[in-house]
Structure formats: structure tokens, C-alpha cells
C-alpha positions, 0 to 999 in steps of 0.5 A, spaced: 607 382 093 601 384 097 594 380 096 587 383 097 582 378 100 575 380 098 572 379 104 576 384 108 578 380 114 585 382 113 591 383 108 596 378 107 603 379 104 605 373 101 612 371 099 612 368 092 617 367 087 613 367 080 617 364 075 612 364 069 604 364 068 601 358 066 595 358 063 561 291 120 558 291 115 553 292 110 553 291 103 557 295 098 550 295 094 546 300 096 539 303 093 541 308 088 540 310 081 544 304 078 543 300 083 550 299 086 556 304 088 559 305 082 566 306 080 573 304 083 577 306 089 584 307 089 588 307 095 594 306 099 594 299 103 599 295 107 600 291 101 601 297 096 598 302 092 591 298 090 584 299 087 578 296 088 572 295 083 566 297 087 561 293 083 565 286 082 569 287 089 575 285 085 581 288 089 588 289 085 595 291 087 598 295 082 604 297 086 607 293 092 611 296 098 618 296 098 621 302 096 618 309 096 612 311 092 607 316 092 601 317 087 596 321 085 590 321 079 587 327 075 580 329 077 578 326 070 581 319 072 585 318 066 592 320 068 596 317 073 602 321 076 607 317 080 613 319 085 619 315 087 626 317 089 631 318 084 636 313 087 635 308 082 637 313 076 643 315 080 639 322 083 638 320 090 637 327 092 631 328 087 624 326 086 622 322 079 616 324 076 612 319 071 606 321 068 602 316 064 595 314 062 592 310 067 588 305 063 594 303 058 600 305 062 603 309 057 608 314 059 607 321 057 612 325 061 618 323 065 622 328 069 626 329 075 625 335 081 631 337 086 627 339 092 628 347 093 632 349 100 635 342 101 628 339 102 626 332 103 625 327 096 620 323 100 614 328 098 607 327 095 603 332 090 597 333 086 595 334 079 591 340 077 584 338 074 587 340 067 593 336 068 598 342 066 601 343 073 603 340 079 603 342 086 607 339 091 605 339 099 609 343 103 615 339 106 620 343 111 622 350 108 619 349 101 612 352 102 608 350 096 612 349 090 608 349 083 611 345 077 610 344 069 607 337 069 610 336 062 617 338 063 618 339 071 620 346 070 619 351 076 613 355 075 611 358 082 613 358 089 609 360 095 614 360 101 611 365 106 605 369 108 606 375 112 613 374 113 612 367 116 614 360 113 609 356 111 610 350 115 610 342 113 604 338 112 599 344 110 593 341 106 591 344 099 586 341 094 585 343 087 578 346 084 575 345 077 577 352 075 585 350 077 584 355 083 587 352 089 584 351 096 589 351 102 590 352 109 593 357 113 593 357 120 586 357 122 583 359 115 582 356 108 584 360 103 583 360 095 587 363 090 589 362 083 595 363 079 599 367 079 596 368 086 596 376 086 589 375 089 587 371 095 580 370 098 578 367 105 573 362 104 572 360 111 575 361 118 575 357 124 576 357 132 581 352 131 587 350 127 585 342 127 583 341 120 586 338 114 586 333 108 581 337 103 577 333 098 573 336 093 566 333 089 567 332 082 562 338 080 567 342 085 561 345 089 563 341 096 569 340 100 570 335 105 575 335 110 578 332 117 575 337 122 578 335 129 577 328 130 571 327 125 569 329 117 566 335 116 562 338 109 561 345 106 560 348 100 566 351 096 564 358 098 565 356 106 557 356 107 553 350 110 558 347 114 557 341 118 560 335 121 558 329 117 561 324 122 561 323 130 562 318 135 567 315 140 572 313 134 576 318 130 575 319 122 581 321 117 580 322 110 575 322 105 573 322 097 566 323 094 562 318 090 562 320 082 555 323 083 556 326 089 551 322 093 556 319 098 562 320 101 567 315 103 571 316 109 576 312 113 573 310 120 577 307 126 583 311 125 589 309 129 596 311 129 601 306 129 608 307 131 614 304 127 621 304 131 626 308 128 621 311 123 615 316 122 609 313 125 604 310 120 596 309 120 590 305 119 583 306 118 577 302 115 573 305 108 566 306 109 561 310 105 555 315 108 550 318 104 550 326 104 543 327 106 544 332 111 545 328 117 551 327 122 552 319 122 555 316 129 561 312 126 561 308 133 555 305 132 551 300 127 547 304 122 544 300 116 545 307 111 553 306 113 556 302 107 562 298 109 567 297 103 568 290 103 573 286 097 571 280 094 572 274 099 573 278 105 568 280 111 570 286 114 571 293 111 578 294 107 583 297 111 587 303 108 593 308 110 593 315 107 590 317 100 584 314 097 580 317 091 574 315 088 574 314 080 570 312 074 571 304 072 
């Protein structure tokens, strides 16, 4: 199938199997409309999958470490998707998906998925905004895999562009209209099921960018860019770096009102003998006021996220999301 890019930069053919259509430290309380940073941050920590109430500072460990576990929360903050390997269910070559109500814990759907092309069952995925679809991050030779979020049925599979296999760890993010932003080489591409037309949103002079996050209104995108965090409109305009400095930042999440951006600062890669390296960074929030903040120097406008009873910014590894209470 050939896909037409509306800005006519180039034409790509995409290998896609379409199965069916689918319809240190300052306070956590800066001056703002309600007087405090509101909402809850969900994140991975060395203690496990955790959440932090920004108004009270209370930290809760939702799932301790010990077994493979990935998670994602729907854009409206109502639905939790859990991903574990199927070993305990006698299906060691499959991923077990559990979709549940975040507040009550009530399970809505459970199903298993065997990775295509013999890929890894240690994968992560994101729910679409309307909670009808799951997109699985590319791993090994699978490319982007789309599942029905009710029963796990395969909906679509994009495994190649211009005859080239989509490599591992390609970033993507859902937009509110269920379209998808994803990385291809040095470009950010936008498409929507059934992916018969794609648009080049922005091209860079580097492939060193990843890890997209989208504002609640779908108007802004933050991303890891080189060693820092950058911001742009979802149409690719008004691109600028919101962080700078000697340290490296990694990961971002927008506040509920879009006025602040949560970033992982002081990023470090940590070697794990005989395993994949881990990482660590520290959560801080910066105002989205058009300025670029040097994260290696103290600034009263940079807000460290500090749990109750602690004195320094909270450490995190991997995913973090900023959700309602």
C-alpha cells in the first residue's frame, strides 16, 4: 500500500496488514489557579509501580517489583492496562493483558497475545484515547501492532516502510482523535486507522529524538530531543527546547491544565550485570512559559516533586503519567 504525504516531502510505501477497520528543591505548591500542583503522578520506581498525590505528597506503591510488569493508563485517567508475561497461566510465550477500572480495580477485560514473528513477550503498549485499541511498541521484527482492547484480536500490523523493517524502540503517541504520531528515521509521522494516508509532521537533522508525550488538549507534544526535552505544536510548528544544561533529561508529562511539564532530570544509565541496563532520573516540573530552563542550576521556578517525609526530588525509571486525582 502506498501512503501519500500531504506536504509532498516524499512518498512512502508501508508494509501493513490491515485485519479490520476500527472505528533540590523547591516546594510542590507553586502559585497557580488552585494554589497547588494538582493531580496524581503514576510512575515506575525501584519500589515498583507507584503513584504520588501532588496535593498531599502521599506516595503509594501499587505493584511491587519482582516479576515482569508493564502498565499504561488511558488519557482520561479512568482505565488501567496491565501487561505481564503469561507464565503463571501456563502461557510463557504470550503477554497477558488485563484492562481494569483504575479507581475500583474492577477487571473489564482479560486476554492473551502471542507476539508476532516470535518477538519478545516483555513488551509495553499504550491504550488509544477512546480505549478501543492498543498499540504495542515495536520489538525485534514486529513493527507496530494494533489490538482490539476488548478481546485482543489483531486489528492491524505495520511492519515496514519503504521496504525497510521498522526497528525496535520506535516512539509513538496517541492523539485525542485516535490518530497516531510515530517516529520514522529523522521524521515524526502522523496517521490514522486504516493508515492509508500519512502526513510528515516534522523532519529533523538528527535521529536522536524519542519518547513523545501529548498535552491533554492534544495541541502540544513534548519529546526527548538529543539530551534534553523539546516542545512543539502537534502540527510541527513552534519547536523549541524547554530544558538545557550539563545534565541529561529524559521523559516528560503534561500537567492537567497544560501549564507545567513534568520532566525526568539528572538521567543516568545503570548497568545491570547479565541484563538490560536500567536507568534513573528525578522528577521536576517546569512552567511552560516559552523559556528554556537550565536544569543544572537552581531556579525557583523549577519545582521538585518531593513525596511526604522526603527531602529530595523523587526518583523514577521509565514511564510517568500525570493524571487526575
